[in-house]
N, C-alpha and C positions, 0 to 999 in steps of 0.2 A: 504494500500500500504506500502511496506517495505521501510526501510531507506537504502540509497545508501552510502557506505563508499568510498570516493575518496582517491586515493593515494596522498602522499605529492607531488610527481612529477607532478601529474595532477593539483593540486592546484597551485603550483609554476608556471607552464606553463600558467594557466588561468590568474593568477595575472599579469604575465609578459606581456600578451597581452594588458592589461589595462595600466600598469605602464611604460612599456618600448616601446611598439609599438603604444600606444595612441588610442586604440580602446575604444569605449564607453562601460561601464559596461553592459548596457542593450543588446547591440549587442553580446558581448561575452557570456553572460549568455544564450541568446536564441540559439546561435550557438552550445554551449556545453551542452545544456539542463540541466542547473543548475539554481537555483533561484538567483535573483539579491541579495537577502539577504545573501546567502551563499558566493557569490563572493565578496561582500563588507566585509563580516566578514574575509575572507581569506586575502583580501587586507589590512584590519586593522591589522591583525596578522602579516603580512609581514612587515608593517611599524614599529610595536612595539616590535617584538620579534626577529628580525634579521633573518627572513627566507631568505635563500639564493636564488639568482636568478637561473634560469635553468642553465646558463653557469657556475656560481660559484659552483652549486651543482654537476654538472658533473665533474668539476675539483677536487672537494673534494672527490668524489667517486673514481676517478682514484688514487689520493694520498692514500686513505685508502686501496685500493686494492694492492698498491705497498708496503704497510707497513710503510709509512712515517708518 
């Protein structure tokens, strides 16, 4: 079976469901059909490398598109 590459937006949205909305990791991973290991790794990355939340990401994208 091949490897699936998820977009950064998908990962941010998945992590936000756990960190911002309070859903359990297991529930989110089952609903999105990703492993709990991957979701926990994304969550860890979010906590340690400054991954933007979905709202912050959208705002940054708008600023970038405006040339700010």
